[in-house]
N, C-alpha and C positions, 0 to 999 in steps of 0.2 A: 478553556484554561491552558494552560501551558505546561509540557510536559519535557524532561529529558529522557535522552535511548535508555534509560533504564526506566524511567517510569511507563514509555510508553511501551515497554515490554512488557512488563508487571500488566498494564490495562489492557492487552491485546494478548496475552499469553505468547508472545511473540520472543525470540532469542534476540540481544543486541545483535547478533553476527546477522539473524536473516533479515534483521530490519535492515541493517548494511546493506546485504546483499539487494534486495529487492532496491534500494537506491542506483546500487551501481547498474543495477539493468532498467532501468527508468520506469519499475511500478511505482514506486513510493516517491514524490517529490523532495526536495533536497530541502533540511529544515533552516529554518532562517535562524543568524548567530548573532547574541549579544557578546561580544566581546568574543572568549574562544570559548563561549558555552554554544553548543548546538540546542535549540528549543522547537519541538514541535507544538501542534496543535492539535481541536478537535476535526480536524479535516483530515490531518495523518492517520487518526485513529479509525475513519470511518471509510477510508483509504484502504488502510492496512486488515480489517474487517471485512471489507470486499473481496479483495485478495484472499483471505484465508478462506471466508466461505465459497467463492469460485474451486480455490484448491482443493475444499473436502470434497464438493462436486465431483471432482477427477478431473477438470480445467488443467494441461501443461501452462505454464508459464509465460507460453509465448503466445497460446490459446488467449490468456486472461492479460496480455498487455492490450492484444489488438481490439478487447471487449472495452479497457478503463480509454484506449486511445479514441472507440466509436465514442465514449461519451453514454449519456442516457437515450432512450428511445429508439427506435425502428432499426437506425443502424447499428445499435450495440446489441438489438436482438439477432439482426443479423449475423454478426461474428459469432455471438455464442452458437447459432446454427451451422455457421462453417467449420 
């Protein structure tokens, strides 16, 4: 499915400012562009939901970035424990 930034915000409960802030930090990948329009997809929704879940569990954005960079698996688990 494809989303505008507003639709992505509605789908995840995040504000447009938060989405753009996460992009600036590198937590959320940049959208693809169709002309002048930014287009997000389900991978963005999943990533944003993961960021929100980790944030709600008390992890800092720096820790979340380390977890996301580690990917899934044992190295991700080690990043969470660190």
